[in-house]
C-alpha positions in Angstrom: -4.0 -116.0 -40.2 -1.1 -115.7 -42.4 -3.0 -117.3 -45.4 -2.1 -120.5 -47.1 1.2 -118.6 -48.4 1.9 -116.3 -45.9 4.5 -116.2 -43.6 4.5 -114.9 -39.6 7.6 -114.2 -37.1 7.2 -113.9 -33.9 9.8 -112.4 -32.1 10.4 -111.9 -28.3 12.7 -109.0 -26.4 14.0 -109.1 -22.7 12.3 -105.6 -21.8 11.3 -102.1 -23.0 13.8 -99.3 -24.1 16.5 -101.4 -23.9 18.5 -100.1 -26.5 19.6 -103.4 -28.6 15.5 -104.3 -28.4 14.4 -100.5 -29.4 17.0 -100.5 -32.5 16.3 -104.5 -33.6 12.2 -103.4 -33.3 13.6 -99.8 -35.1 14.8 -101.7 -38.3 12.2 -104.1 -38.5 9.6 -101.5 -38.8 11.3 -99.8 -41.7 11.3 -103.1 -43.6 7.8 -103.6 -43.1 7.1 -102.9 -46.6 9.5 -105.5 -47.9 7.9 -108.1 -45.1 4.4 -107.2 -46.6 5.5 -107.8 -50.2 6.6 -111.4 -49.8 3.7 -111.7 -47.2 4.8 -112.0 -44.6 2.9 -110.9 -41.3 5.4 -109.9 -37.6 4.5 -109.4 -34.3 6.4 -108.8 -31.6 6.5 -109.9 -27.6 7.9 -107.7 -24.5 6.7 -108.8 -21.2 6.0 -104.8 -20.3 2.7 -103.2 -19.9 0.4 -101.9 -23.2 1.4 -98.7 -21.6 4.9 -99.2 -21.8 5.0 -100.6 -25.2 2.9 -96.9 -25.9 5.7 -94.8 -24.6 8.4 -97.5 -26.3 7.2 -97.3 -29.6 7.6 -93.7 -29.7 11.2 -94.0 -29.5 11.2 -96.6 -31.6 9.8 -94.5 -34.4 12.3 -91.7 -33.4 15.4 -93.9 -33.8 14.0 -95.2 -37.3 12.8 -92.0 -38.5 9.4 -92.7 -39.4 6.4 -92.0 -37.9 3.7 -95.1 -38.1 4.3 -98.2 -36.3 3.2 -101.4 -38.5 3.4 -104.5 -36.2 1.5 -104.9 -33.2 3.6 -105.8 -29.9 2.2 -108.1 -27.1 2.3 -107.4 -24.1 3.4 -110.4 -21.5 3.7 -108.2 -18.1 2.4 -112.2 -16.8 4.7 -113.9 -18.7 2.4 -116.4 -20.0 2.7 -116.6 -22.7 6.9 -116.3 -23.0 6.7 -119.5 -20.5 4.4 -121.7 -22.9 6.3 -121.1 -25.8 10.1 -121.2 -24.0 11.0 -117.9 -23.7 12.5 -117.8 -20.5 16.2 -117.1 -19.5 16.3 -119.4 -16.4 19.2 -117.1 -14.7 18.7 -113.4 -16.3 16.0 -111.4 -13.6 14.7 -108.3 -14.0 14.7 -105.2 -11.0 11.8 -107.5 -9.7 13.2 -111.1 -9.4 11.0 -112.8 -12.5 12.7 -114.1 -15.3 13.5 -112.4 -18.0 12.6 -113.1 -22.0 15.0 -114.3 -23.7 15.3 -113.1 -27.3 13.8 -115.2 -30.0 12.4 -115.8 -32.9 10.0 -117.6 -35.1 9.2 -118.1 -38.4 6.0 -120.2 -38.9 4.9 -121.4 -42.4 1.8 -121.2 -44.7 0.9 -124.3 -43.2 1.0 -123.1 -39.5 4.1 -125.1 -39.1 7.4 -124.1 -37.3 10.0 -123.6 -39.5 12.8 -122.2 -37.7 13.3 -121.1 -33.7 16.1 -119.4 -32.1 16.9 -118.4 -29.0 19.3 -116.4 -27.2 19.6 -115.0 -23.7 19.4 -111.2 -23.0 22.8 -111.2 -22.0 23.7 -112.2 -25.4 
């Protein structure tokens, strides 16, 4: 859990290896100590599988110039969680014809309540 004084940030990305997603996760990874100091837990979501995440993490670390990846990336290849959280873009599809996950940010407060949500299409 996030603890009585903790916060959590869940953020999603349309696909592994995309340039914008790689730079965003790289910057967040470089800032994990600042988030930890404020008692904020981080977790990302991408609709690719775990093996893809493992390879992508190497690219993220290379971009960020760091050696350790400090937060998990949820693998959601069937888009189950993305559907539950309303993260799918109705217009943009991947090569297999599946809807892309929107770029989304959810900030959850200490009482496990949503404090902010931001959702924008993969094309933005």
